[in-house]
Biopython code that builds the backbone (N, CA, C, O; Angstrom):
import numpy as np
from Bio.PDB.StructureBuilder import StructureBuilder

atoms = [
    (1, "UNK", "N", (4.216, 7.256, -13.409)),
    (1, "UNK", "CA", (4.052, 6.779, -12.511)),
    (1, "UNK", "C", (5.878, 6.302, -11.952)),
    (1, "UNK", "O", (6.706, 6.212, -12.858)),
    (2, "UNK", "N", (6.308, 6.058, -10.601)),
    (2, "UNK", "CA", (7.586, 6.053, -10.328)),
    (2, "UNK", "C", (7.532, 4.748, -10.588)),
    (2, "UNK", "O", (6.517, 4.302, -11.124)),
    (3, "UNK", "N", (8.984, 3.598, -10.141)),
    (3, "UNK", "CA", (8.941, 2.395, -10.787)),
    (3, "UNK", "C", (10.579, 2.160, -9.094)),
    (3, "UNK", "O", (11.776, 2.429, -8.995)),
    (4, "UNK", "N", (9.666, 1.632, -8.336)),
    (4, "UNK", "CA", (10.470, 1.437, -7.276)),
    (4, "UNK", "C", (10.693, -0.449, -7.753)),
    (4, "UNK", "O", (9.799, -1.136, -8.246)),
    (5, "UNK", "N", (12.332, -1.004, -7.379)),
    (5, "UNK", "CA", (13.031, -1.943, -7.373)),
    (5, "UNK", "C", (13.227, -2.499, -5.628)),
    (5, "UNK", "O", (13.750, -1.794, -4.765)),
    (6, "UNK", "N", (12.763, -3.679, -5.423)),
    (6, "UNK", "CA", (13.226, -4.116, -4.288)),
    (6, "UNK", "C", (13.294, -5.586, -4.864)),
    (6, "UNK", "O", (12.312, -6.094, -5.405)),
    (7, "UNK", "N", (14.629, -6.317, -4.708)),
    (7, "UNK", "CA", (15.038, -7.037, -4.675)),
    (7, "UNK", "C", (14.551, -7.397, -6.312)),
    (7, "UNK", "O", (13.738, -8.249, -6.670)),
    (8, "UNK", "N", (15.086, -6.751, -6.883)),
    (8, "UNK", "CA", (14.653, -7.017, -8.761)),
    (8, "UNK", "C", (12.933, -7.329, -8.815)),
    (8, "UNK", "O", (12.444, -8.005, -9.721)),
    (9, "UNK", "N", (12.403, -6.939, -8.094)),
    (9, "UNK", "CA", (10.735, -6.894, -7.778)),
    (9, "UNK", "C", (10.455, -5.576, -8.301)),
    (9, "UNK", "O", (11.159, -4.606, -8.022)),
    (10, "UNK", "N", (9.381, -5.516, -9.096)),
    (10, "UNK", "CA", (9.347, -3.925, -9.776)),
    (10, "UNK", "C", (8.058, -3.853, -8.896)),
    (10, "UNK", "O", (7.590, -4.890, -8.427)),
    (11, "UNK", "N", (7.524, -2.724, -8.686)),
    (11, "UNK", "CA", (6.594, -2.228, -7.087)),
    (11, "UNK", "C", (6.372, -0.706, -8.499)),
    (11, "UNK", "O", (7.215, -0.506, -9.374)),
    (12, "UNK", "N", (5.273, -0.002, -8.366)),
    (12, "UNK", "CA", (5.043, 1.119, -8.893)),
    (12, "UNK", "C", (3.974, 1.692, -8.008)),
    (12, "UNK", "O", (2.847, 1.658, -8.503)),
    (13, "UNK", "N", (4.109, 2.354, -6.483)),
    (13, "UNK", "CA", (3.620, 3.351, -6.108)),
    (13, "UNK", "C", (2.700, 4.224, -6.477)),
    (13, "UNK", "O", (3.021, 5.279, -7.024)),
    (14, "UNK", "N", (1.745, 3.977, -6.288)),
    (14, "UNK", "CA", (0.957, 5.696, -6.302)),
    (14, "UNK", "C", (1.276, 6.546, -5.194)),
    (14, "UNK", "O", (0.369, 7.377, -5.141)),
    (15, "UNK", "N", (2.504, 6.859, -3.847)),
    (15, "UNK", "CA", (2.621, 7.572, -3.678)),
    (15, "UNK", "C", (4.336, 7.082, -2.867)),
    (15, "UNK", "O", (4.688, 5.903, -2.836)),
    (16, "UNK", "N", (4.952, 7.890, -2.454)),
    (16, "UNK", "CA", (5.929, 7.587, -2.636)),
    (16, "UNK", "C", (6.766, 8.794, -1.770)),
    (16, "UNK", "O", (7.013, 9.873, -2.308)),
    (17, "UNK", "N", (7.160, 8.502, -0.420)),
    (17, "UNK", "CA", (8.326, 9.756, 0.306)),
    (17, "UNK", "C", (9.781, 8.961, 0.726)),
    (17, "UNK", "O", (9.996, 7.883, 1.280)),
    (18, "UNK", "N", (10.733, 10.106, 0.148)),
    (18, "UNK", "CA", (11.885, 9.191, 0.698)),
    (18, "UNK", "C", (12.645, 10.516, 2.037)),
    (18, "UNK", "O", (13.168, 11.630, 2.004)),
    (19, "UNK", "N", (12.506, 10.145, 2.406)),
    (19, "UNK", "CA", (13.153, 10.872, 3.931)),
    (19, "UNK", "C", (14.750, 10.036, 4.167)),
    (19, "UNK", "O", (15.112, 8.933, 3.757)),
    (20, "UNK", "N", (15.693, 11.360, 5.225)),
    (20, "UNK", "CA", (17.158, 11.217, 5.622)),
    (20, "UNK", "C", (16.416, 11.565, 7.454)),
    (20, "UNK", "O", (15.977, 12.555, 8.039)),
    (21, "UNK", "N", (16.541, 10.722, 7.645)),
    (21, "UNK", "CA", (17.016, 11.041, 8.838)),
    (21, "UNK", "C", (18.192, 9.971, 10.060)),
    (21, "UNK", "O", (18.650, 8.849, 9.847)),
    (22, "UNK", "N", (18.312, 10.538, 10.844)),
    (22, "UNK", "CA", (19.927, 10.591, 11.702)),
    (22, "UNK", "C", (20.989, 9.479, 10.423)),
    (22, "UNK", "O", (21.592, 8.408, 10.502)),
    (23, "UNK", "N", (20.738, 10.481, 9.372)),
    (23, "UNK", "CA", (22.135, 9.704, 8.236)),
    (23, "UNK", "C", (21.495, 8.593, 7.765)),
    (23, "UNK", "O", (22.310, 7.750, 7.391)),
    (24, "UNK", "N", (20.369, 8.265, 7.637)),
    (24, "UNK", "CA", (19.819, 7.127, 7.780)),
    (24, "UNK", "C", (18.712, 7.513, 6.871)),
    (24, "UNK", "O", (17.963, 8.455, 7.126)),
    (25, "UNK", "N", (18.556, 6.314, 5.141)),
    (25, "UNK", "CA", (17.060, 6.732, 3.822)),
    (25, "UNK", "C", (16.000, 6.110, 5.040)),
    (25, "UNK", "O", (16.174, 5.288, 5.939)),
    (26, "UNK", "N", (14.995, 6.808, 4.666)),
    (26, "UNK", "CA", (13.762, 5.740, 5.013)),
    (26, "UNK", "C", (12.583, 6.223, 3.824)),
    (26, "UNK", "O", (12.229, 7.397, 3.712)),
    (27, "UNK", "N", (12.047, 5.101, 2.966)),
    (27, "UNK", "CA", (11.132, 5.095, 1.878)),
    (27, "UNK", "C", (9.719, 4.612, 2.127)),
    (27, "UNK", "O", (9.493, 3.413, 2.290)),
    (28, "UNK", "N", (8.642, 5.648, 2.162)),
    (28, "UNK", "CA", (7.791, 5.198, 2.359)),
    (28, "UNK", "C", (7.007, 5.056, 0.948)),
    (28, "UNK", "O", (6.778, 5.999, 0.191)),
    (29, "UNK", "N", (6.635, 3.696, 0.733)),
    (29, "UNK", "CA", (5.907, 3.524, -0.252)),
    (29, "UNK", "C", (4.036, 2.920, 0.462)),
    (29, "UNK", "O", (3.641, 2.256, 1.421)),
    (30, "UNK", "N", (3.379, 3.682, -0.752)),
    (30, "UNK", "CA", (1.685, 3.396, -0.797)),
    (30, "UNK", "C", (2.069, 2.059, -1.732)),
    (30, "UNK", "O", (3.274, 1.806, -1.709)),
    (31, "UNK", "N", (1.386, 1.308, -2.415)),
    (31, "UNK", "CA", (0.650, 0.420, -3.495)),
    (31, "UNK", "C", (-0.181, -0.326, -3.035)),
    (31, "UNK", "O", (-0.625, -0.521, -1.904)),
    (32, "UNK", "N", (-0.468, -0.972, -4.575)),
    (32, "UNK", "CA", (-0.926, -1.821, -4.610)),
    (32, "UNK", "C", (-1.194, -3.238, -4.937)),
    (32, "UNK", "O", (-0.794, -3.643, -6.029)),
    (33, "UNK", "N", (-1.892, -4.150, -4.045)),
    (33, "UNK", "CA", (-1.630, -5.035, -4.443)),
    (33, "UNK", "C", (-2.726, -6.288, -4.578)),
    (33, "UNK", "O", (-3.436, -6.617, -3.628)),
    (34, "UNK", "N", (-2.770, -6.938, -5.869)),
    (34, "UNK", "CA", (-4.026, -7.309, -6.304)),
    (34, "UNK", "C", (-3.732, -9.164, -5.877)),
    (34, "UNK", "O", (-2.631, -9.688, -5.710)),
    (35, "UNK", "N", (-5.034, -9.806, -5.793)),
    (35, "UNK", "CA", (-4.601, -11.040, -5.851)),
    (35, "UNK", "C", (-4.001, -11.904, -6.313)),
    (35, "UNK", "O", (-3.644, -12.962, -5.795)),
    (36, "UNK", "N", (-3.833, -11.482, -7.412)),
    (36, "UNK", "CA", (-2.570, -11.707, -8.294)),
    (36, "UNK", "C", (-1.599, -11.928, -8.000)),
    (36, "UNK", "O", (-0.881, -12.912, -8.180)),
    (37, "UNK", "N", (-1.507, -11.272, -7.644)),
    (37, "UNK", "CA", (0.261, -10.553, -7.090)),
    (37, "UNK", "C", (0.731, -10.937, -5.446)),
    (37, "UNK", "O", (1.872, -11.051, -4.998)),
    (38, "UNK", "N", (-0.809, -11.114, -4.629)),
    (38, "UNK", "CA", (-0.263, -11.522, -3.428)),
    (38, "UNK", "C", (1.142, -12.429, -2.869)),
    (38, "UNK", "O", (2.046, -12.239, -2.055)),
    (39, "UNK", "N", (0.880, -13.122, -3.479)),
    (39, "UNK", "CA", (1.906, -14.429, -2.982)),
    (39, "UNK", "C", (3.215, -13.842, -3.577)),
    (39, "UNK", "O", (4.367, -14.201, -3.332)),
    (40, "UNK", "N", (2.865, -13.041, -4.260)),
    (40, "UNK", "CA", (4.964, -12.800, -5.349)),
    (40, "UNK", "C", (5.458, -11.096, -3.634)),
    (40, "UNK", "O", (6.602, -10.887, -3.232)),
    (41, "UNK", "N", (4.448, -10.483, -3.227)),
    (41, "UNK", "CA", (5.133, -9.220, -2.461)),
    (41, "UNK", "C", (4.773, -10.437, -1.261)),
    (41, "UNK", "O", (5.371, -9.714, -0.464)),
    (42, "UNK", "N", (4.584, -10.956, -0.886)),
    (42, "UNK", "CA", (3.884, -11.402, 0.370)),
    (42, "UNK", "C", (5.330, -12.446, 0.863)),
    (42, "UNK", "O", (5.500, -12.667, 2.062)),
    (43, "UNK", "N", (6.078, -12.894, 0.056)),
    (43, "UNK", "CA", (6.872, -13.865, -0.054)),
    (43, "UNK", "C", (8.584, -12.793, -0.215)),
    (43, "UNK", "O", (9.615, -13.114, 0.375)),
    (44, "UNK", "N", (8.465, -11.658, -1.062)),
    (44, "UNK", "CA", (9.662, -10.832, -0.982)),
    (44, "UNK", "C", (9.564, -10.741, 0.374)),
    (44, "UNK", "O", (10.244, -11.375, 1.181)),
    (45, "UNK", "N", (8.243, -9.509, 0.751)),
    (45, "UNK", "CA", (8.440, -9.198, 2.318)),
    (45, "UNK", "C", (8.363, -9.839, 3.771)),
    (45, "UNK", "O", (8.098, -9.405, 4.892)),
    (46, "UNK", "N", (8.802, -11.367, 3.107)),
    (46, "UNK", "CA", (8.926, -12.330, 4.369)),
    (46, "UNK", "C", (11.041, -11.831, 4.263)),
    (46, "UNK", "O", (11.509, -11.371, 5.304)),
    (47, "UNK", "N", (11.704, -11.939, 3.429)),
    (47, "UNK", "CA", (12.717, -12.172, 3.616)),
    (47, "UNK", "C", (13.509, -10.573, 4.314)),
    (47, "UNK", "O", (14.636, -10.911, 4.674)),
    (48, "UNK", "N", (13.396, -9.744, 4.471)),
    (48, "UNK", "CA", (13.086, -8.489, 4.771)),
    (48, "UNK", "C", (14.850, -8.513, 4.743)),
    (48, "UNK", "O", (15.766, -8.685, 5.547)),
    (49, "UNK", "N", (14.756, -8.356, 3.953)),
    (49, "UNK", "CA", (16.614, -8.265, 3.375)),
    (49, "UNK", "C", (16.590, -7.310, 2.572)),
    (49, "UNK", "O", (15.777, -7.998, 1.956)),
    (50, "UNK", "N", (16.708, -6.090, 1.758)),
    (50, "UNK", "CA", (16.384, -6.095, 0.586)),
    (50, "UNK", "C", (17.356, -4.872, -0.562)),
    (50, "UNK", "O", (18.147, -4.047, -0.104)),
    (51, "UNK", "N", (17.038, -5.034, -2.127)),
    (51, "UNK", "CA", (18.566, -4.148, -1.598)),
    (51, "UNK", "C", (17.205, -2.969, -2.705)),
    (51, "UNK", "O", (16.230, -3.423, -3.303)),
    (52, "UNK", "N", (17.552, -1.735, -2.653)),
    (52, "UNK", "CA", (16.115, -0.975, -3.119)),
    (52, "UNK", "C", (17.173, -0.128, -4.293)),
    (52, "UNK", "O", (18.355, 0.188, -4.431)),
    (53, "UNK", "N", (15.985, -0.032, -4.924)),
    (53, "UNK", "CA", (16.522, 0.903, -6.410)),
    (53, "UNK", "C", (15.537, 1.502, -6.851)),
    (53, "UNK", "O", (14.656, 0.686, -7.123)),
    (54, "UNK", "N", (15.209, 2.648, -7.085)),
    (54, "UNK", "CA", (15.025, 4.066, -7.993)),
    (54, "UNK", "C", (15.389, 4.567, -8.391)),
    (54, "UNK", "O", (15.915, 5.664, -8.203)),
    (55, "UNK", "N", (15.115, 3.359, -9.797)),
    (55, "UNK", "CA", (15.893, 4.301, -11.024)),
    (55, "UNK", "C", (16.224, 5.516, -11.484)),
    (55, "UNK", "O", (17.379, 5.869, -11.719)),
    (56, "UNK", "N", (14.927, 6.399, -11.672)),
    (56, "UNK", "CA", (14.746, 7.649, -12.078)),
    (56, "UNK", "C", (15.268, 8.853, -11.383)),
    (56, "UNK", "O", (15.271, 10.034, -11.730)),
    (57, "UNK", "N", (15.920, 7.975, -9.801)),
    (57, "UNK", "CA", (16.003, 9.140, -9.162)),
    (57, "UNK", "C", (17.747, 8.868, -8.885)),
    (57, "UNK", "O", (18.427, 9.670, -8.244)),
    (58, "UNK", "N", (18.358, 7.466, -9.556)),
    (58, "UNK", "CA", (19.811, 6.793, -9.228)),
    (58, "UNK", "C", (20.228, 6.594, -7.963)),
    (58, "UNK", "O", (21.442, 6.601, -7.763)),
    (59, "UNK", "N", (19.435, 6.405, -7.001)),
    (59, "UNK", "CA", (18.870, 5.940, -5.265)),
    (59, "UNK", "C", (19.139, 4.480, -5.205)),
    (59, "UNK", "O", (18.043, 3.924, -5.279)),
    (60, "UNK", "N", (20.313, 3.398, -5.080)),
    (60, "UNK", "CA", (19.968, 2.649, -4.308)),
    (60, "UNK", "C", (21.070, 2.335, -2.940)),
    (60, "UNK", "O", (22.162, 2.691, -2.497)),
    (61, "UNK", "N", (20.024, 1.493, -2.675)),
    (61, "UNK", "CA", (20.665, 1.286, -0.944)),
    (61, "UNK", "C", (19.944, -0.187, -0.506)),
    (61, "UNK", "O", (19.023, -0.756, -1.091)),
    (62, "UNK", "N", (20.707, -0.641, 0.786)),
    (62, "UNK", "CA", (19.878, -2.270, 2.069)),
    (62, "UNK", "C", (19.603, -1.064, 2.357)),
    (62, "UNK", "O", (20.071, 0.075, 2.377)),
    (63, "UNK", "N", (18.425, -1.853, 2.640)),
    (63, "UNK", "CA", (17.516, -2.052, 3.634)),
    (63, "UNK", "C", (16.548, -3.173, 3.878)),
    (63, "UNK", "O", (16.471, -4.142, 3.123)),
    (64, "UNK", "N", (15.410, -2.930, 5.540)),
    (64, "UNK", "CA", (14.828, -3.912, 5.976)),
    (64, "UNK", "C", (13.921, -3.561, 6.241)),
    (64, "UNK", "O", (13.816, -2.503, 5.621)),
    (65, "UNK", "N", (12.568, -3.796, 7.124)),
    (65, "UNK", "CA", (11.339, -3.044, 6.986)),
    (65, "UNK", "C", (11.383, -2.494, 8.143)),
    (65, "UNK", "O", (11.861, -3.114, 9.092)),
    (66, "UNK", "N", (11.030, -1.580, 8.241)),
    (66, "UNK", "CA", (10.704, -0.442, 9.520)),
    (66, "UNK", "C", (9.345, -0.579, 9.312)),
    (66, "UNK", "O", (9.196, -1.761, 9.624)),
    (67, "UNK", "N", (8.079, -0.108, 8.945)),
    (67, "UNK", "CA", (6.813, -0.301, 9.062)),
    (67, "UNK", "C", (6.065, -1.254, 8.109)),
    (67, "UNK", "O", (6.780, -1.767, 7.247)),
    (68, "UNK", "N", (4.892, -1.554, 8.103)),
    (68, "UNK", "CA", (4.295, -2.111, 6.756)),
    (68, "UNK", "C", (2.941, -2.159, 7.556)),
    (68, "UNK", "O", (2.840, -2.614, 8.695)),
    (69, "UNK", "N", (1.745, -1.542, 6.689)),
    (69, "UNK", "CA", (0.687, -2.466, 7.061)),
    (69, "UNK", "C", (-0.374, -2.521, 5.942)),
    (69, "UNK", "O", (-0.097, -1.750, 5.024)),
    (70, "UNK", "N", (-1.394, -3.148, 5.785)),
    (70, "UNK", "CA", (-2.264, -3.519, 5.015)),
    (70, "UNK", "C", (-3.293, -3.255, 4.938)),
    (70, "UNK", "O", (-3.656, -4.212, 5.621)),
    (71, "UNK", "N", (-4.765, -2.471, 4.550)),
    (71, "UNK", "CA", (-5.885, -2.685, 4.217)),
    (71, "UNK", "C", (-6.536, -3.937, 4.395)),
    (71, "UNK", "O", (-7.255, -4.025, 5.391)),
    (72, "UNK", "N", (-6.465, -4.679, 3.832)),
    (72, "UNK", "CA", (-7.180, -6.349, 4.189)),
    (72, "UNK", "C", (-6.093, -7.384, 3.587)),
    (72, "UNK", "O", (-5.107, -7.581, 2.876)),
    (73, "UNK", "N", (-6.991, -7.834, 4.375)),
    (73, "UNK", "CA", (-5.909, -9.234, 4.643)),
    (73, "UNK", "C", (-6.072, -10.692, 4.205)),
    (73, "UNK", "O", (-5.369, -11.692, 4.354)),
    (74, "UNK", "N", (-7.454, -10.417, 3.508)),
    (74, "UNK", "CA", (-7.631, -11.456, 2.655)),
    (74, "UNK", "C", (-7.888, -11.637, 0.855)),
    (74, "UNK", "O", (-8.689, -12.248, 0.147)),
    (75, "UNK", "N", (-6.764, -10.767, 0.645)),
    (75, "UNK", "CA", (-5.998, -11.214, -0.625)),
    (75, "UNK", "C", (-5.919, -12.558, -1.429)),
    (75, "UNK", "O", (-5.660, -12.580, -2.632)),
    (76, "UNK", "N", (-6.126, -13.514, -0.786)),
    (76, "UNK", "CA", (-6.066, -14.535, -1.430)),
    (76, "UNK", "C", (-7.633, -14.992, -2.487)),
    (76, "UNK", "O", (-7.779, -15.643, -3.522)),
    (77, "UNK", "N", (-8.487, -14.326, -1.653)),
    (77, "UNK", "CA", (-9.899, -14.456, -2.734)),
    (77, "UNK", "C", (-9.103, -13.453, -3.910)),
    (77, "UNK", "O", (-8.306, -12.546, -4.148)),
    (78, "UNK", "N", (-10.222, -14.634, -4.486)),
    (78, "UNK", "CA", (-9.845, -13.391, -5.611)),
    (78, "UNK", "C", (-10.975, -12.017, -6.289)),
    (78, "UNK", "O", (-12.186, -11.971, -6.076)),
    (79, "UNK", "N", (-10.191, -11.019, -7.105)),
    (79, "UNK", "CA", (-10.738, -9.986, -6.834)),
    (79, "UNK", "C", (-10.323, -9.228, -5.807)),
    (79, "UNK", "O", (-10.365, -8.096, -6.289)),
    (80, "UNK", "N", (-10.054, -9.156, -5.012)),
    (80, "UNK", "CA", (-9.753, -8.242, -3.865)),
    (80, "UNK", "C", (-8.400, -7.492, -4.746)),
    (80, "UNK", "O", (-7.609, -7.904, -5.594)),
    (81, "UNK", "N", (-8.666, -5.882, -3.881)),
    (81, "UNK", "CA", (-7.301, -5.431, -4.131)),
    (81, "UNK", "C", (-6.518, -4.547, -2.623)),
    (81, "UNK", "O", (-7.281, -3.784, -2.030)),
    (82, "UNK", "N", (-5.922, -4.601, -2.397)),
    (82, "UNK", "CA", (-5.398, -4.048, -1.368)),
    (82, "UNK", "C", (-4.696, -3.191, -1.398)),
    (82, "UNK", "O", (-4.167, -3.091, -2.505)),
    (83, "UNK", "N", (-4.061, -1.668, 0.057)),
    (83, "UNK", "CA", (-3.629, -0.868, -0.194)),
    (83, "UNK", "C", (-2.229, -1.557, 0.885)),
    (83, "UNK", "O", (-2.405, -2.385, 1.778)),
    (84, "UNK", "N", (-1.225, -1.099, 0.589)),
    (84, "UNK", "CA", (-0.323, -1.826, 1.267)),
    (84, "UNK", "C", (0.820, 0.045, 1.274)),
    (84, "UNK", "O", (1.039, 0.963, 0.484)),
    (85, "UNK", "N", (1.252, -0.390, 2.896)),
    (85, "UNK", "CA", (2.140, 0.147, 3.444)),
    (85, "UNK", "C", (3.411, -0.156, 3.851)),
    (85, "UNK", "O", (3.555, -0.841, 4.863)),
    (86, "UNK", "N", (4.832, 0.435, 2.926)),
    (86, "UNK", "CA", (5.616, -0.297, 3.211)),
    (86, "UNK", "C", (6.746, 0.679, 3.928)),
    (86, "UNK", "O", (7.538, 0.950, 3.025)),
    (87, "UNK", "N", (7.178, 1.334, 5.162)),
    (87, "UNK", "CA", (8.875, 1.764, 5.211)),
    (87, "UNK", "C", (9.754, 0.884, 5.057)),
    (87, "UNK", "O", (9.667, -0.319, 5.303)),
    (88, "UNK", "N", (10.742, 1.551, 4.589)),
    (88, "UNK", "CA", (12.049, 0.692, 4.543)),
    (88, "UNK", "C", (12.895, 1.305, 5.506)),
    (88, "UNK", "O", (12.369, 2.096, 6.289)),
    (89, "UNK", "N", (14.138, 1.076, 5.586)),
    (89, "UNK", "CA", (15.055, 1.873, 6.875)),
    (89, "UNK", "C", (15.868, 1.282, 6.066)),
    (89, "UNK", "O", (15.721, 0.168, 5.563)),
    (90, "UNK", "N", (16.979, 2.223, 5.889)),
    (90, "UNK", "CA", (18.460, 1.884, 5.045)),
    (90, "UNK", "C", (18.915, 1.340, 6.189)),
    (90, "UNK", "O", (18.648, 1.790, 7.303)),
    (91, "UNK", "N", (19.854, 0.026, 5.895)),
    (91, "UNK", "CA", (20.802, -0.764, 7.182)),
    (91, "UNK", "C", (22.254, 0.377, 7.086)),
    (91, "UNK", "O", (23.219, 0.213, 7.834)),
]
sb = StructureBuilder()
sb.init_structure("model")
sb.init_model(0)
sb.init_chain("A")
sb.init_seg("    ")
for serial, (resi, resn, name, xyz) in enumerate(atoms, 1):
    if name == "N":
        sb.init_residue(resn, " ", resi, " ")
    sb.init_atom(name, np.array(xyz, "f"), 0.0, 1.0, " ", f" {name:<3s}", serial, name[0])
structure = sb.get_structure()
């Protein structure tokens, strides 16, 4: 499983796609968020100013959110797990 670091927070997406459009990188991540890491993820995403690193591919760039969605909104309830889709656009 690939590791993506967003502002030094590690995410392990189950699906990862890197595209280049008009000389900008677009990184699409699908990953699971649990009740236990929900607060950390939402706090991170609210910043909307990221340094993205994909260590295995030696890729790093500054980004912000181009698109974001989740399969569930009540991750504050213990035991819940959501699927997140996050698209980051290079600045």
